[in-house]
N, C-alpha and C positions, 0 to 999 in steps of 0.2 A: 420532610424536606430533603434530608440527606439521602434517604432511601430512593427518592425520586431522581436525584442527580446520579446516584450510583447505577440505577437501572438504565438511565439514559446513556451514560458513558459505556456501560457494558454492551448495550444494544448498538451504539454507534461503533464501538470497537469491533464487535462481531461483523457488522456490515462492512466496515473498513477492511477487515481481514479477508472477507469473502470477495469484495471488489478488487482488492490488491492481488489476490491469487488469480482471479480471472483476468485481470489486466496483464499480469505477467505471462499467462498462457497465451493471450492474444498477441502480446508484444513479441514473444519469442517466435511465434508462427509467422508474423508479418515483418520481422526484422529486415530481411533482404529487400523487401518491396517498398517500405515506408521510409520517408526522409527522417533523418536523425532528430531534428527538433520535434517533430510530431511523435516520434517514438518516446522521447524523453518526457513529453507532456502526458502521454498515455501511461507510461510505466517508469517513473523516476527511480524506482528501486533497482531496476535492471542496470542502469548506468552507475548508480551508487555502488552496487555490488562489484561491478567491473573495476571501479576505482579503489575499493577497499581491499579486495582480495590480495593477500600477500603472495609473493613470488616464491613460496616455499616449494620444496619438492615432496609434498605429501602424496598420499594415494589419490587416485582419481575420485573415489567415493567420498573421501574427506573433503577435497576441494569442491566438488560439485554440491555436496551437502551444505557446506557453509555458504557457498554462492547462493543457493536457493533460500537459505534462512535469511541472509542479509537482504536479498531482493524482495522477498515476501514481507518482511518486517518494514522495509523502507516504503513499499507500496501501501501497506496497511496504515502506516502513520500518515502518509499523504492523503489517502482517501478518508481516514478518520477526520483529519483536519477539514476536508471539504464538506463532509457530512455534518460536522459540528458547526461549521459556518452557516450552512443551510438551515440547520435546526435553530440557530440563534437568530437568523434573519427572518424566518417565517413569522408572520403575524400571530401573536398569541391571542386566543379568545378569552375574554374575562366573563365569567358568569356573574350575574348579579341582578 
């Protein structure tokens, strides 16, 4: 039972990470053309990263690296939640 839950969470986490990464790529490409509410719905991690990033004067690589980490993790958590909700709401088949 515990192994089944662990496998399901690892699978949903991996799918959430993949979907979050792809959503970030699409959102960055479409940012100038898409209205802000739709962009936030597609990639909430992008806006979370914009709000969280400190205004320090670090190197560009450091700033961009942390921006990407925050955005991808935010999107992965968002899509993990969506996938977990779908997995919970799907009708379960009982053998018997």
